[in-house]
BALOBA-1460 file (C-alpha; in Angstrom, 3 decimals):
// residues 314
<rec num="1" residu="d" x="94.679" y="83.550" z="-18.380"/>
<rec num="2" residu="n" x="96.654" y="80.531" z="-17.169"/>
<rec num="3" residu="c" x="95.414" y="81.008" z="-13.607"/>
<rec num="4" residu="v" x="91.795" y="81.236" z="-14.789"/>
<rec num="5" residu="l" x="92.168" y="78.096" z="-16.923"/>
<rec num="6" residu="y" x="93.803" y="76.147" z="-14.086"/>
<rec num="7" residu="g" x="91.176" y="77.321" z="-11.619"/>
<rec num="8" residu="r" x="88.239" y="76.388" z="-13.847"/>
<rec num="9" residu="i" x="89.504" y="72.834" z="-14.211"/>
<rec num="10" residu="l" x="90.049" y="72.449" z="-10.466"/>
<rec num="11" residu="l" x="86.570" y="73.793" z="-9.711"/>
<rec num="12" residu="l" x="85.178" y="70.652" z="-11.347"/>
<rec num="13" residu="s" x="86.862" y="68.481" z="-8.718"/>
<rec num="14" residu="l" x="86.250" y="70.784" z="-5.742"/>
<rec num="15" residu="p" x="83.181" y="68.852" z="-4.450"/>
<rec num="16" residu="f" x="85.225" y="65.638" z="-4.458"/>
<rec num="17" residu="f" x="88.083" y="67.339" z="-2.602"/>
<rec num="18" residu="m" x="85.588" y="68.476" z="0.034"/>
<rec num="19" residu="l" x="84.302" y="64.911" z="0.344"/>
<rec num="20" residu="q" x="87.827" y="63.595" z="0.805"/>
<rec num="21" residu="f" x="88.502" y="66.115" z="3.558"/>
<rec num="22" residu="e" x="85.245" y="65.396" z="5.397"/>
<rec num="23" residu="f" x="85.583" y="61.622" z="5.175"/>
<rec num="24" residu="q" x="88.938" y="61.780" z="6.969"/>
<rec num="25" residu="s" x="87.041" y="62.517" z="10.191"/>
<rec num="26" residu="f" x="84.592" y="59.692" z="9.475"/>
<rec num="27" residu="f" x="87.455" y="57.231" z="9.012"/>
<rec num="28" residu="i" x="88.825" y="58.215" z="12.418"/>
<rec num="29" residu="t" x="85.400" y="58.017" z="14.075"/>
<rec num="30" residu="a" x="84.807" y="54.610" z="12.468"/>
<rec num="31" residu="e" x="88.116" y="53.406" z="13.948"/>
<rec num="32" residu="r" x="89.645" y="53.110" z="10.475"/>
<rec num="33" residu="p" x="92.315" y="55.855" z="10.486"/>
<rec num="34" residu="q" x="94.563" y="53.695" z="8.306"/>
<rec num="35" residu="m" x="91.997" y="53.980" z="5.501"/>
<rec num="36" residu="g" x="92.305" y="57.757" z="5.624"/>
<rec num="37" residu="l" x="96.062" y="57.422" z="5.182"/>
<rec num="38" residu="i" x="95.640" y="54.925" z="2.343"/>
<rec num="39" residu="v" x="93.259" y="57.243" z="0.474"/>
<rec num="40" residu="t" x="95.652" y="60.179" z="0.903"/>
<rec num="41" residu="v" x="98.611" y="58.150" z="-0.378"/>
<rec num="42" residu="i" x="96.615" y="56.865" z="-3.357"/>
<rec num="43" residu="c" x="95.620" y="60.415" z="-4.287"/>
<rec num="44" residu="g" x="99.192" y="61.650" z="-3.986"/>
<rec num="45" residu="l" x="100.605" y="58.833" z="-6.110"/>
<rec num="46" residu="a" x="97.848" y="59.277" z="-8.701"/>
<rec num="47" residu="n" x="98.628" y="62.980" z="-8.923"/>
<rec num="48" residu="m" x="102.335" y="62.358" z="-9.509"/>
<rec num="49" residu="i" x="101.803" y="59.576" z="-12.059"/>
<rec num="50" residu="l" x="99.170" y="61.519" z="-13.993"/>
<rec num="51" residu="d" x="101.345" y="64.656" z="-13.928"/>
<rec num="52" residu="a" x="104.109" y="62.709" z="-15.650"/>
<rec num="53" residu="l" x="101.669" y="61.088" z="-18.088"/>
<rec num="54" residu="f" x="99.688" y="64.190" z="-19.053"/>
<rec num="55" residu="m" x="102.607" y="66.642" z="-19.154"/>
<rec num="56" residu="a" x="105.609" y="64.561" z="-20.250"/>
<rec num="57" residu="v" x="103.942" y="61.944" z="-22.468"/>
<rec num="58" residu="f" x="100.846" y="63.717" z="-23.820"/>
<rec num="59" residu="s" x="102.398" y="67.245" z="-23.676"/>
<rec num="60" residu="w" x="99.203" y="68.803" z="-22.340"/>
<rec num="61" residu="g" x="101.124" y="71.421" z="-20.339"/>
<rec num="62" residu="l" x="99.130" y="73.453" z="-17.818"/>
<rec num="63" residu="v" x="95.892" y="71.677" z="-18.708"/>
<rec num="64" residu="g" x="97.575" y="68.352" z="-17.995"/>
<rec num="65" residu="a" x="98.813" y="69.521" z="-14.594"/>
<rec num="66" residu="a" x="95.340" y="70.741" z="-13.632"/>
<rec num="67" residu="a" x="93.675" y="67.588" z="-14.967"/>
<rec num="68" residu="a" x="96.063" y="65.375" z="-12.981"/>
<rec num="69" residu="t" x="95.219" y="67.209" z="-9.771"/>
<rec num="70" residu="a" x="91.487" y="67.134" z="-10.557"/>
<rec num="71" residu="v" x="91.464" y="63.378" z="-11.221"/>
<rec num="72" residu="s" x="93.409" y="62.672" z="-8.007"/>
<rec num="73" residu="q" x="90.904" y="64.755" z="-6.025"/>
<rec num="74" residu="m" x="88.013" y="62.880" z="-7.621"/>
<rec num="75" residu="l" x="89.586" y="59.617" z="-6.509"/>
<rec num="76" residu="g" x="89.838" y="61.036" z="-2.996"/>
<rec num="77" residu="g" x="86.092" y="61.655" z="-2.992"/>
<rec num="78" residu="f" x="84.963" y="58.458" z="-4.716"/>
<rec num="79" residu="i" x="86.963" y="55.927" z="-2.692"/>
<rec num="80" residu="p" x="85.529" y="56.877" z="0.746"/>
<rec num="81" residu="v" x="81.981" y="56.933" z="-0.667"/>
<rec num="82" residu="l" x="82.419" y="53.421" z="-2.043"/>
<rec num="83" residu="y" x="83.966" y="52.278" z="1.245"/>
<rec num="84" residu="f" x="81.134" y="53.581" z="3.430"/>
<rec num="85" residu="c" x="78.473" y="52.206" z="1.064"/>
<rec num="86" residu="r" x="79.399" y="48.788" z="2.467"/>
<rec num="87" residu="t" x="77.335" y="47.722" z="5.459"/>
<rec num="88" residu="d" x="80.365" y="45.859" z="6.815"/>
<rec num="89" residu="a" x="82.521" y="48.999" z="6.755"/>
<rec num="90" residu="g" x="82.561" y="49.095" z="10.551"/>
<rec num="91" residu="v" x="80.591" y="51.201" z="13.004"/>
<rec num="92" residu="l" x="79.641" y="53.734" z="10.309"/>
<rec num="93" residu="w" x="78.100" y="53.314" z="6.874"/>
<rec num="94" residu="l" x="76.017" y="55.401" z="4.487"/>
<rec num="95" residu="t" x="72.246" y="55.067" z="4.714"/>
<rec num="96" residu="k" x="69.103" y="57.068" z="4.029"/>
<rec num="97" residu="t" x="69.073" y="60.275" z="6.007"/>
<rec num="98" residu="e" x="67.033" y="63.412" z="6.593"/>
<rec num="99" residu="v" x="68.040" y="67.059" z="6.639"/>
<rec num="100" residu="d" x="68.546" y="68.283" z="10.198"/>
<rec num="101" residu="g" x="68.719" y="72.058" z="9.936"/>
<rec num="102" residu="k" x="69.649" y="72.541" z="13.588"/>
<rec num="103" residu="a" x="72.545" y="70.078" z="13.384"/>
<rec num="104" residu="l" x="73.697" y="71.594" z="10.082"/>
<rec num="105" residu="l" x="73.693" y="75.096" z="11.561"/>
<rec num="106" residu="k" x="75.630" y="73.852" z="14.597"/>
<rec num="107" residu="a" x="78.189" y="72.188" z="12.335"/>
<rec num="108" residu="c" x="78.630" y="75.384" z="10.321"/>
<rec num="109" residu="t" x="79.036" y="77.426" z="13.499"/>
<rec num="110" residu="n" x="81.469" y="74.929" z="14.981"/>
<rec num="111" residu="g" x="83.540" y="74.946" z="11.797"/>
<rec num="112" residu="s" x="83.816" y="78.727" z="11.702"/>
<rec num="113" residu="s" x="87.392" y="78.560" z="13.015"/>
<rec num="114" residu="e" x="88.544" y="76.623" z="9.951"/>
<rec num="115" residu="l" x="86.688" y="79.124" z="7.747"/>
<rec num="116" residu="m" x="88.447" y="81.987" z="9.517"/>
<rec num="117" residu="s" x="91.860" y="80.332" z="9.131"/>
<rec num="118" residu="n" x="91.497" y="79.894" z="5.388"/>
<rec num="119" residu="i" x="90.157" y="83.393" z="4.761"/>
<rec num="120" residu="s" x="92.867" y="84.904" z="6.950"/>
<rec num="121" residu="m" x="95.576" y="82.982" z="5.110"/>
<rec num="122" residu="s" x="94.701" y="84.722" z="1.846"/>
<rec num="123" residu="i" x="94.451" y="88.184" z="3.391"/>
<rec num="124" residu="v" x="97.713" y="87.836" z="5.319"/>
<rec num="125" residu="s" x="99.578" y="86.503" z="2.273"/>
<rec num="126" residu="i" x="98.561" y="89.570" z="0.265"/>
<rec num="127" residu="l" x="99.746" y="91.859" z="3.070"/>
<rec num="128" residu="y" x="103.064" y="90.012" z="3.432"/>
<rec num="129" residu="n" x="103.702" y="90.259" z="-0.302"/>
<rec num="130" residu="f" x="102.930" y="93.982" z="-0.231"/>
<rec num="131" residu="q" x="105.302" y="94.611" z="2.677"/>
<rec num="132" residu="l" x="108.047" y="92.460" z="1.162"/>
<rec num="133" residu="m" x="107.825" y="94.310" z="-2.138"/>
<rec num="134" residu="q" x="108.295" y="97.574" z="-0.242"/>
<rec num="135" residu="y" x="111.251" y="96.391" z="1.841"/>
<rec num="136" residu="a" x="113.004" y="93.747" z="-0.276"/>
<rec num="137" residu="g" x="111.531" y="93.718" z="-3.768"/>
<rec num="138" residu="e" x="111.052" y="90.561" z="-5.802"/>
<rec num="139" residu="n" x="113.718" y="88.658" z="-3.855"/>
<rec num="140" residu="g" x="111.714" y="89.105" z="-0.675"/>
<rec num="141" residu="i" x="108.597" y="87.671" z="-2.286"/>
<rec num="142" residu="a" x="110.607" y="84.736" z="-3.660"/>
<rec num="143" residu="a" x="112.052" y="84.046" z="-0.193"/>
<rec num="144" residu="y" x="108.565" y="84.208" z="1.317"/>
<rec num="145" residu="g" x="107.347" y="81.693" z="-1.254"/>
<rec num="146" residu="v" x="110.048" y="79.246" z="-0.164"/>
<rec num="147" residu="l" x="109.109" y="79.716" z="3.491"/>
<rec num="148" residu="m" x="105.452" y="79.019" z="2.730"/>
<rec num="149" residu="y" x="106.259" y="75.765" z="0.929"/>
<rec num="150" residu="v" x="108.366" y="74.484" z="3.822"/>
<rec num="151" residu="n" x="105.984" y="75.916" z="6.418"/>
<rec num="152" residu="m" x="103.107" y="73.854" z="5.000"/>
<rec num="153" residu="i" x="105.151" y="70.687" z="5.403"/>
<rec num="154" residu="f" x="106.125" y="71.430" z="8.999"/>
<rec num="155" residu="l" x="102.712" y="72.676" z="10.145"/>
<rec num="156" residu="a" x="101.056" y="69.654" z="8.534"/>
<rec num="157" residu="i" x="102.387" y="67.652" z="11.485"/>
<rec num="158" residu="f" x="100.519" y="69.837" z="13.994"/>
<rec num="159" residu="i" x="97.397" y="69.972" z="11.832"/>
<rec num="160" residu="g" x="97.444" y="66.224" z="11.234"/>
<rec num="161" residu="y" x="97.747" y="65.430" z="14.932"/>
<rec num="162" residu="s" x="95.059" y="67.942" z="15.906"/>
<rec num="163" residu="t" x="92.661" y="66.666" z="13.248"/>
<rec num="164" residu="g" x="93.320" y="63.055" z="14.178"/>
<rec num="165" residu="v" x="92.767" y="63.493" z="17.895"/>
<rec num="166" residu="a" x="89.698" y="65.770" z="17.589"/>
<rec num="167" residu="p" x="87.131" y="62.943" z="17.141"/>
<rec num="168" residu="v" x="88.587" y="61.208" z="20.199"/>
<rec num="169" residu="v" x="88.241" y="64.414" z="22.220"/>
<rec num="170" residu="g" x="84.659" y="64.809" z="21.022"/>
<rec num="171" residu="y" x="83.835" y="61.204" z="21.911"/>
<rec num="172" residu="h" x="85.160" y="61.429" z="25.478"/>
<rec num="173" residu="y" x="83.477" y="64.796" z="25.996"/>
<rec num="174" residu="g" x="80.135" y="63.471" z="24.752"/>
<rec num="175" residu="a" x="80.474" y="60.322" z="26.880"/>
<rec num="176" residu="e" x="81.453" y="62.463" z="29.893"/>
<rec num="177" residu="n" x="84.692" y="60.553" z="30.361"/>
<rec num="178" residu="h" x="86.287" y="63.459" z="32.190"/>
<rec num="179" residu="s" x="89.375" y="61.588" z="33.369"/>
<rec num="180" residu="e" x="90.061" y="60.337" z="29.833"/>
<rec num="181" residu="l" x="89.601" y="63.842" z="28.445"/>
<rec num="182" residu="k" x="91.989" y="65.267" z="31.022"/>
<rec num="183" residu="g" x="94.572" y="62.589" z="30.292"/>
<rec num="184" residu="l" x="94.241" y="63.137" z="26.550"/>
<rec num="185" residu="l" x="94.855" y="66.867" z="26.955"/>
<rec num="186" residu="k" x="98.002" y="66.234" z="29.011"/>
<rec num="187" residu="k" x="99.315" y="63.750" z="26.455"/>
<rec num="188" residu="s" x="98.608" y="66.235" z="23.689"/>
<rec num="189" residu="y" x="100.645" y="68.864" z="25.551"/>
<rec num="190" residu="v" x="103.598" y="66.479" z="25.600"/>
<rec num="191" residu="v" x="103.233" y="65.385" z="21.973"/>
<rec num="192" residu="t" x="102.839" y="68.954" z="20.733"/>
<rec num="193" residu="g" x="105.860" y="70.060" z="22.763"/>
<rec num="194" residu="i" x="108.045" y="67.263" z="21.399"/>
<rec num="195" residu="f" x="106.979" y="68.028" z="17.829"/>
<rec num="196" residu="a" x="107.628" y="71.739" z="18.371"/>
<rec num="197" residu="v" x="111.191" y="71.316" z="19.630"/>
<rec num="198" residu="a" x="112.004" y="68.668" z="17.016"/>
<rec num="199" residu="m" x="110.745" y="70.809" z="14.145"/>
<rec num="200" residu="f" x="112.553" y="73.901" z="15.402"/>
<rec num="201" residu="v" x="115.871" y="72.058" z="15.665"/>
<rec num="202" residu="l" x="115.357" y="70.356" z="12.314"/>
<rec num="203" residu="a" x="114.445" y="73.623" z="10.602"/>
<rec num="204" residu="e" x="117.497" y="75.402" z="12.013"/>
<rec num="205" residu="l" x="119.816" y="72.595" z="10.918"/>
<rec num="206" residu="l" x="118.321" y="72.293" z="7.443"/>
<rec num="207" residu="a" x="117.784" y="75.995" z="6.743"/>
<rec num="208" residu="g" x="120.714" y="76.217" z="4.346"/>
<rec num="209" residu="l" x="119.981" y="72.936" z="2.588"/>
<rec num="210" residu="l" x="116.270" y="73.579" z="2.073"/>
<rec num="211" residu="s" x="116.872" y="77.145" z="0.929"/>
<rec num="212" residu="g" x="119.481" y="75.927" z="-1.534"/>
<rec num="213" residu="i" x="117.070" y="73.427" z="-3.078"/>
<rec num="214" residu="f" x="114.705" y="76.227" z="-4.057"/>
<rec num="215" residu="v" x="116.927" y="79.270" z="-4.690"/>
<rec num="216" residu="g" x="120.477" y="77.936" z="-4.902"/>
<rec num="217" residu="y" x="120.836" y="79.584" z="-8.311"/>
<rec num="218" residu="d" x="121.070" y="83.096" z="-6.797"/>
<rec num="219" residu="r" x="123.607" y="83.843" z="-4.058"/>
<rec num="220" residu="e" x="121.932" y="87.003" z="-2.758"/>
<rec num="221" residu="l" x="118.486" y="85.411" z="-2.712"/>
<rec num="222" residu="l" x="119.890" y="82.292" z="-1.042"/>
<rec num="223" residu="e" x="121.402" y="84.336" z="1.802"/>
<rec num="224" residu="m" x="118.139" y="86.238" z="2.321"/>
<rec num="225" residu="t" x="116.070" y="83.044" z="2.308"/>
<rec num="226" residu="e" x="118.402" y="81.253" z="4.712"/>
<rec num="227" residu="r" x="118.329" y="84.145" z="7.192"/>
<rec num="228" residu="a" x="114.543" y="84.369" z="6.886"/>
<rec num="229" residu="f" x="114.305" y="80.631" z="7.495"/>
<rec num="230" residu="m" x="116.442" y="80.851" z="10.648"/>
<rec num="231" residu="i" x="114.160" y="83.535" z="12.080"/>
<rec num="232" residu="y" x="110.879" y="82.060" z="10.868"/>
<rec num="233" residu="s" x="111.624" y="78.598" z="12.279"/>
<rec num="234" residu="v" x="111.398" y="79.960" z="15.839"/>
<rec num="235" residu="s" x="107.639" y="80.170" z="15.279"/>
<rec num="236" residu="f" x="107.460" y="76.352" z="15.199"/>
<rec num="237" residu="l" x="108.058" y="76.388" z="18.964"/>
<rec num="238" residu="f" x="104.687" y="78.094" z="19.497"/>
<rec num="239" residu="s" x="102.459" y="77.415" z="16.479"/>
<rec num="240" residu="g" x="101.357" y="73.942" z="17.595"/>
<rec num="241" residu="i" x="99.703" y="75.301" z="20.746"/>
<rec num="242" residu="a" x="97.185" y="77.520" z="18.965"/>
<rec num="243" residu="i" x="96.569" y="74.970" z="16.197"/>
<rec num="244" residu="y" x="95.789" y="72.253" z="18.725"/>
<rec num="245" residu="g" x="93.808" y="74.637" z="20.937"/>
<rec num="246" residu="s" x="91.528" y="75.663" z="18.089"/>
<rec num="247" residu="s" x="90.918" y="72.038" z="17.090"/>
<rec num="248" residu="f" x="90.393" y="71.069" z="20.748"/>
<rec num="249" residu="f" x="87.593" y="73.586" z="21.258"/>
<rec num="250" residu="t" x="86.020" y="72.630" z="17.933"/>
<rec num="251" residu="a" x="85.873" y="69.042" z="19.202"/>
<rec num="252" residu="l" x="84.183" y="70.324" z="22.372"/>
<rec num="253" residu="n" x="81.507" y="72.047" z="20.232"/>
<rec num="254" residu="d" x="82.808" y="75.437" z="21.352"/>
<rec num="255" residu="g" x="82.975" y="76.984" z="17.898"/>
<rec num="256" residu="l" x="83.130" y="80.549" z="19.222"/>
<rec num="257" residu="t" x="86.332" y="80.018" z="21.217"/>
<rec num="258" residu="s" x="87.849" y="77.999" z="18.396"/>
<rec num="259" residu="a" x="87.048" y="80.735" z="15.866"/>
<rec num="260" residu="l" x="88.410" y="83.411" z="18.201"/>
<rec num="261" residu="i" x="91.728" y="81.578" z="18.548"/>
<rec num="262" residu="s" x="91.963" y="81.199" z="14.770"/>
<rec num="263" residu="f" x="91.068" y="84.861" z="14.240"/>
<rec num="264" residu="l" x="93.679" y="86.073" z="16.716"/>
<rec num="265" residu="r" x="96.396" y="83.723" z="15.447"/>
<rec num="266" residu="s" x="95.927" y="83.851" z="11.709"/>
<rec num="267" residu="l" x="94.650" y="87.389" z="11.181"/>
<rec num="268" residu="l" x="94.717" y="89.996" z="13.946"/>
<rec num="269" residu="f" x="98.138" y="89.296" z="15.482"/>
<rec num="270" residu="q" x="99.822" y="88.659" z="12.126"/>
<rec num="271" residu="v" x="98.411" y="91.790" z="10.506"/>
<rec num="272" residu="a" x="99.440" y="93.936" z="13.473"/>
<rec num="273" residu="a" x="102.923" y="92.408" z="13.603"/>
<rec num="274" residu="v" x="103.677" y="92.649" z="9.880"/>
<rec num="275" residu="i" x="102.660" y="96.316" z="9.855"/>
<rec num="276" residu="i" x="104.467" y="97.404" z="13.037"/>
<rec num="277" residu="l" x="107.646" y="95.292" z="13.289"/>
<rec num="278" residu="p" x="109.133" y="96.225" z="9.871"/>
<rec num="279" residu="l" x="109.046" y="99.864" z="10.968"/>
<rec num="280" residu="i" x="111.425" y="98.920" z="13.792"/>
<rec num="281" residu="f" x="113.529" y="96.057" z="12.394"/>
<rec num="282" residu="g" x="113.218" y="96.488" z="8.638"/>
<rec num="283" residu="i" x="113.077" y="93.310" z="6.553"/>
<rec num="284" residu="d" x="113.854" y="91.156" z="9.613"/>
<rec num="285" residu="g" x="110.711" y="92.552" z="11.209"/>
<rec num="286" residu="i" x="108.627" y="90.841" z="8.538"/>
<rec num="287" residu="w" x="110.161" y="87.452" z="9.336"/>
<rec num="288" residu="f" x="109.788" y="88.112" z="13.082"/>
<rec num="289" residu="s" x="106.092" y="88.928" z="12.555"/>
<rec num="290" residu="v" x="105.126" y="85.263" z="12.393"/>
<rec num="291" residu="v" x="107.136" y="84.478" z="15.527"/>
<rec num="292" residu="a" x="105.501" y="87.308" z="17.471"/>
<rec num="293" residu="a" x="102.003" y="86.401" z="16.272"/>
<rec num="294" residu="e" x="102.410" y="82.707" z="17.114"/>
<rec num="295" residu="l" x="103.843" y="83.503" z="20.550"/>
<rec num="296" residu="v" x="100.977" y="85.809" z="21.524"/>
<rec num="297" residu="a" x="98.424" y="83.370" z="20.068"/>
<rec num="298" residu="a" x="99.958" y="80.540" z="22.109"/>
<rec num="299" residu="v" x="99.673" y="82.587" z="25.305"/>
<rec num="300" residu="m" x="96.037" y="83.433" z="24.544"/>
<rec num="301" residu="t" x="95.264" y="79.768" z="23.815"/>
<rec num="302" residu="v" x="96.712" y="78.658" z="27.151"/>
<rec num="303" residu="l" x="94.588" y="81.302" z="28.895"/>
<rec num="304" residu="f" x="91.446" y="80.086" z="27.108"/>
<rec num="305" residu="i" x="92.162" y="76.473" z="28.062"/>
<rec num="306" residu="a" x="92.734" y="77.447" z="31.689"/>
<rec num="307" residu="a" x="89.604" y="79.630" z="31.816"/>
<rec num="308" residu="k" x="87.308" y="76.890" z="30.474"/>
<rec num="309" residu="k" x="88.728" y="74.031" z="32.516"/>
<rec num="310" residu="k" x="85.791" y="73.886" z="34.944"/>
<rec num="311" residu="k" x="83.193" y="74.173" z="32.190"/>
<rec num="312" residu="y" x="84.458" y="71.183" z="30.195"/>
<rec num="313" residu="h" x="85.911" y="69.193" z="33.121"/>
<rec num="314" residu="y" x="89.352" y="68.525" z="31.679"/>
């Protein structure tokens, strides 16, 4: 009942959340990336302040938490609309438009990789929870929950960079600036590699501390979570490659390749690994599943990039 209530409230703000997400790309294209950051920070601060107000002061409980999130998402949709209504907003502003079915279909096709990633995330999470319940019980599911929280923070760096650079890739590809596109890809290799090593080292060093923040109340659960974290963090060495590769091909209007990378990374390889590896390594096999899936996905992404080099002139 609580989940249904929370979900119904958030559904009211879903269109605004979608607007906020879409306008991030417009801010970058309009050469105003700082505005995207400002909107995100405002939404985050509003969520925290309203959480405290609605839950601690007004004692609205779950409804207050959902309402705080909904209001912050509405702000995230309203602010960009107001910004782009100004004719002096920069190189882009809102004006009267017409429905272009062909362009809309192309956009939907090109965005199929993001659709696949989000659908796969739900399916894979269900499978992981099922396997963990079989091999480790409730403690395993609790440890997995901790990993997912921290994983979102770490992967946000890869996703943020890939999303931010995608409009630039699309611009140079459309303008046929082949040398710029080639240079951008090389720089992205370096940046992604630096992020990968830094996050792996940081995750290994902070495994105990971060695990303790979430499950320090239970010694057995803490040990399981810390070991899982140490294994899982190896995946950060490879995950950035497939994430960037998928975004890169989306920016090149190659939605099929982008969707295929997302499908292989987020669904096929993970499902196969989480079913097979626990049979060999037990509970550790579940944690190694992500590492194996990310490694194979990274190899496939590199092969795709190499195979399409002549086609896109990078």
